[in-house]
C-alpha positions as CSV (number, residue, x, y, z in Angstrom):
1,M,11.0,-14.1,-10.8
2,M,10.3,-13.2,-7.1
3,V,6.9,-12.2,-5.7
4,V,6.8,-9.8,-2.8
5,M,3.5,-9.7,-1.0
6,G,3.3,-6.5,1.1
7,A,5.6,-4.7,-1.2
8,T,5.0,-1.1,0.1
9,G,5.7,-1.6,3.8
10,N,8.9,-0.9,5.7
11,V,10.3,-4.4,4.9
12,G,8.7,-5.1,1.6
13,R,9.8,-1.8,-0.1
14,E,13.4,-2.4,0.9
15,L,13.2,-6.0,-0.2
16,V,11.9,-5.1,-3.6
17,R,14.8,-2.7,-4.0
18,L,17.4,-5.3,-3.0
19,L,16.0,-8.0,-5.3
20,A,15.8,-5.6,-8.2
21,E,19.4,-4.5,-7.6
22,A,20.4,-8.2,-7.6
23,G,19.0,-8.5,-11.1
24,E,15.8,-10.3,-10.2
25,E,12.5,-9.7,-11.9
26,V,10.0,-8.8,-9.1
27,V,6.3,-8.8,-8.9
28,A,5.4,-6.3,-6.1
29,V,2.0,-7.1,-4.6
30,A,0.3,-4.5,-2.5
31,R,-3.3,-3.2,-1.9
32,K,-2.4,0.2,-3.2
33,A,0.0,1.4,-5.9
34,P,3.4,2.5,-4.6
35,A,3.8,6.3,-3.9
36,E,7.2,6.3,-5.6
37,P,8.3,5.0,-9.0
38,L,9.3,1.4,-8.9
39,P,12.8,0.2,-9.8
40,R,13.5,-1.2,-13.2
41,R,12.5,-4.9,-13.5
42,V,9.7,-4.5,-10.9
43,R,6.0,-4.8,-11.8
44,H,3.3,-3.7,-9.4
45,V,0.2,-5.9,-8.9
46,Q,-2.7,-4.7,-6.9
47,G,-3.9,-7.5,-4.7
48,D,-5.2,-8.6,-1.4
49,L,-4.4,-11.8,0.5
50,S,-8.1,-12.1,1.5
51,T,-8.7,-13.1,-2.1
52,P,-5.8,-15.4,-2.9
53,A,-7.4,-16.7,-6.1
54,S,-6.8,-13.3,-7.6
55,L,-3.1,-13.6,-6.9
56,A,-2.8,-17.1,-8.4
57,P,-1.9,-15.9,-12.0
58,H,1.0,-13.9,-10.6
59,L,2.5,-16.9,-8.7
60,R,3.1,-19.0,-11.8
61,G,6.8,-19.1,-12.6
62,A,7.9,-17.6,-9.3
63,A,11.2,-18.8,-7.9
64,G,10.3,-17.5,-4.5
65,V,7.5,-15.7,-2.5
66,F,7.9,-13.3,0.4
67,L,4.7,-13.3,2.4
68,L,3.7,-10.5,4.8
69,V,0.2,-10.7,6.3
70,P,-1.0,-7.3,7.5
71,G,-2.6,-6.5,10.8
72,G,-4.3,-9.3,12.6
73,G,-4.7,-11.4,9.5
74,E,-8.4,-10.8,9.2
75,G,-9.9,-12.5,6.1
76,V,-6.8,-14.4,5.3
77,D,-7.2,-18.2,4.8
78,P,-3.8,-19.9,5.4
79,Q,-5.0,-23.2,3.7
80,A,-6.1,-21.3,0.6
81,L,-2.7,-19.6,0.4
82,R,-1.0,-23.0,0.7
83,T,-3.2,-24.4,-2.0
84,H,-2.4,-21.6,-4.5
85,L,1.3,-21.7,-3.8
86,E,1.5,-25.5,-4.2
87,A,-0.7,-25.3,-7.3
88,A,1.8,-22.8,-8.8
89,R,4.7,-25.0,-7.7
90,V,6.4,-22.2,-5.9
91,P,9.6,-23.7,-4.6
92,R,10.5,-21.3,-1.9
93,L,8.5,-19.3,0.7
94,V,9.8,-16.7,3.2
95,L,7.1,-15.8,5.8
96,L,7.5,-12.7,7.8
97,S,6.2,-14.0,11.1
98,S,6.9,-12.6,14.6
99,L,9.0,-13.6,17.6
100,A,5.7,-13.6,19.6
101,A,4.5,-16.5,17.5
102,A,6.8,-18.6,19.6
103,T,7.1,-16.6,22.8
104,R,3.3,-16.0,23.2
105,P,1.9,-19.4,22.1
106,S,-1.7,-18.6,23.4
107,A,-1.9,-14.9,22.6
108,P,-4.8,-14.0,20.3
109,S,-2.7,-11.2,18.8
110,H,-0.5,-13.5,16.9
111,A,-2.8,-16.5,16.3
112,H,-2.9,-15.8,12.6
113,L,0.8,-16.1,12.3
114,R,0.9,-19.3,14.3
115,A,-1.8,-20.6,12.0
116,I,0.1,-19.8,8.8
117,E,3.3,-21.3,10.2
118,G,1.4,-24.4,11.1
119,V,-0.2,-24.8,7.6
120,F,3.1,-24.5,5.7
121,R,5.3,-26.7,7.9
122,D,4.3,-29.8,6.1
123,S,3.7,-28.3,2.7
124,A,5.5,-29.0,-0.6
125,V,6.9,-25.4,-0.5
126,R,10.4,-25.1,1.0
127,W,9.7,-22.6,3.8
128,T,11.7,-20.3,6.0
129,F,10.1,-18.3,8.8
130,L,11.5,-14.9,9.9
131,R,10.5,-14.0,13.4
132,P,11.5,-10.4,14.2
133,G,11.0,-8.6,17.5
134,G,9.8,-5.0,17.6
135,F,10.7,-2.8,14.7
136,A,12.9,0.2,15.0
137,S,10.6,2.0,12.6
138,N,7.8,2.0,15.2
139,A,9.5,5.1,16.5
140,L,8.0,6.9,13.4
141,A,4.9,7.1,15.5
142,W,6.6,9.9,17.4
143,A,7.5,12.0,14.3
144,A,4.5,14.3,14.5
145,S,4.9,15.1,18.2
146,V,8.6,15.6,17.8
147,R,8.1,18.0,14.9
148,A,5.3,19.9,16.6
149,E,6.2,19.8,20.3
150,R,9.7,18.4,20.6
151,S,8.2,15.6,22.8
152,V,7.9,11.8,22.8
153,A,5.2,9.8,24.6
154,A,5.4,6.1,25.2
155,P,4.5,3.5,27.8
156,F,7.0,1.4,29.8
157,A,9.7,4.1,29.5
158,D,12.6,2.0,30.9
159,V,11.7,-1.5,29.6
160,A,14.4,-2.4,27.1
161,L,14.0,-4.7,24.0
162,P,16.3,-5.4,21.1
163,V,14.3,-3.7,18.3
164,V,15.4,-4.7,14.8
165,D,16.0,-2.4,11.8
166,P,13.5,-3.3,9.0
167,A,16.3,-3.0,6.6
168,D,18.0,-5.9,8.3
169,I,14.8,-8.0,8.0
170,A,14.7,-7.2,4.3
171,A,18.4,-8.0,3.8
172,V,17.8,-11.4,5.5
173,A,14.7,-12.1,3.3
174,D,16.7,-11.2,0.2
175,R,19.5,-13.7,1.1
176,V,17.0,-16.4,2.0
177,L,15.0,-16.0,-1.2
178,R,18.2,-16.1,-3.4
179,E,20.4,-18.6,-1.5
180,D,20.2,-22.3,-0.8
181,G,20.5,-23.7,2.7
182,H,17.7,-21.9,4.5
183,A,14.8,-24.3,3.9
184,G,13.1,-25.4,7.1
185,K,14.9,-22.8,9.2
186,V,13.4,-20.3,11.7
187,Y,15.3,-17.1,12.2
188,A,14.8,-14.9,15.2
189,L,15.7,-11.3,14.1
190,T,16.6,-8.7,16.7
191,G,18.9,-5.7,17.0
192,P,22.4,-6.0,18.6
193,T,21.4,-4.4,21.9
194,A,18.3,-3.9,24.0
195,I,17.1,-0.3,24.1
196,S,14.2,1.3,26.1
197,P,11.7,3.9,24.8
198,R,13.5,6.6,26.8
199,Q,16.8,5.6,25.3
200,Q,15.3,5.6,21.8
201,A,14.0,9.1,22.4
202,A,17.5,10.1,23.5
203,A,18.9,8.7,20.2
204,V,16.4,10.7,18.2
205,A,17.3,13.8,20.2
206,E,21.0,13.3,19.6
207,A,20.5,12.9,15.9
208,L,18.4,16.1,15.8
209,G,20.8,18.0,17.9
210,T,18.0,19.2,20.2
211,P,16.5,18.0,23.5
212,L,13.2,16.2,23.6
213,R,10.7,15.9,26.4
214,F,9.8,12.4,27.3
215,V,6.3,11.7,28.6
216,E,5.6,8.2,30.0
217,W,2.1,7.0,29.2
218,S,0.1,4.6,31.3
219,R,-0.9,1.3,29.7
220,D,-4.5,2.6,29.4
221,E,-3.3,5.8,27.6
222,A,-1.2,3.8,25.2
223,R,-4.0,1.3,24.6
224,A,-6.4,4.1,23.7
225,M,-3.9,5.5,21.2
226,M,-3.1,2.1,19.6
227,L,-6.8,1.2,19.2
228,R,-7.1,4.1,16.7
229,F,-5.1,2.1,14.1
230,M,-4.9,-1.6,15.2
231,P,-7.4,-4.3,16.4
232,E,-7.8,-4.7,20.1
233,P,-6.1,-8.2,20.4
234,V,-3.1,-6.8,18.6
235,A,-2.9,-3.8,20.8
236,E,-3.2,-5.9,24.0
237,G,-0.6,-8.4,22.8
238,T,1.8,-5.6,21.8
239,L,1.4,-3.9,25.2
240,D,2.0,-7.2,27.0
241,I,5.3,-7.6,25.1
242,L,6.3,-4.0,25.7
243,G,5.5,-4.0,29.4
244,T,6.3,-7.5,30.6
245,P,8.6,-9.1,28.0
246,T,9.7,-12.7,28.4
247,E,13.3,-13.7,28.7
248,E,13.3,-14.8,25.1
249,E,11.8,-11.5,23.9
250,Q,14.7,-9.7,25.6
251,R,17.4,-12.0,24.2
252,I,19.8,-10.8,21.6
253,S,19.6,-13.2,18.7
254,P,22.7,-14.0,16.5
255,D,20.6,-14.8,13.4
256,V,20.9,-11.5,11.5
257,A,24.7,-11.9,11.8
258,R,24.6,-15.6,10.9
259,V,22.7,-14.9,7.7
260,L,24.3,-11.6,6.6
261,G,27.8,-12.1,7.8
262,R,27.8,-8.8,9.6
263,P,26.3,-7.5,12.9
264,A,22.7,-6.4,13.1
265,S,22.3,-2.6,12.8
266,P,21.8,-0.6,16.0
267,F,18.8,1.7,16.6
268,S,21.0,4.7,16.1
269,A,21.8,3.7,12.5
270,W,18.1,3.5,11.7
271,V,17.6,7.0,13.3
272,E,20.4,8.5,11.2
273,R,18.8,7.2,8.0
274,N,15.4,8.4,9.0
275,V,16.1,11.6,10.9
276,A,14.4,13.8,8.3
277,A,11.1,12.4,9.4
278,F,11.5,14.0,12.8
279,R,12.7,17.5,11.6
């Protein structure tokens, strides 16, 4: 049995599907019930990481746990999570962390992920940390303006980063949960090439077969928009990465290919699979 915490997000939903297709029994943990029917062999559990004791019964007998901590990690006690996983004798943990946990060691935006990594490093659970860069699926934030106005607005128009396809993250998590040889490893997950917001918009336009107008926001304009749906430290940390990335944040990592035995998917492949969202 595998337990997926954060089972309805871009990564978790795909991971649940992959595990079920591989014949695993899956406990899909999420705050809300899934909008679509779950695959066979998958059981939904409504749960919240801020109350880990409520999740404890569902950890017993788990061969592995995938852990995604939402937002800024408010209300999540890393030590309590460790206690419950160790008490249930969970042998394997895959934590969805972030590249910024390493590249921004003092940034408040990713302090919760650094704390969780630190708590589990010397635990009895065999851990693997996945540290993706920016998600290709963040482009879905443009869907409404593309549909209504055929326009895209974003800050730092020509700063390129190697965004990663969430499906690749899920595929890596699937392998790590079901294969040996990954304990104690930290994988940096990126796409195969760096791509700027302006280039991403061009890829969406090409897939749609129609031109899109690109509007470059100032940092303040982008910050005001982001604060509508994320905590201020997360917004500021994200803008720092988008505007002034470090050399490591711009680096193309080979880890997706190392784990999967195939190249990481380009942004254009993500767009092709999700183009309907922009129509």
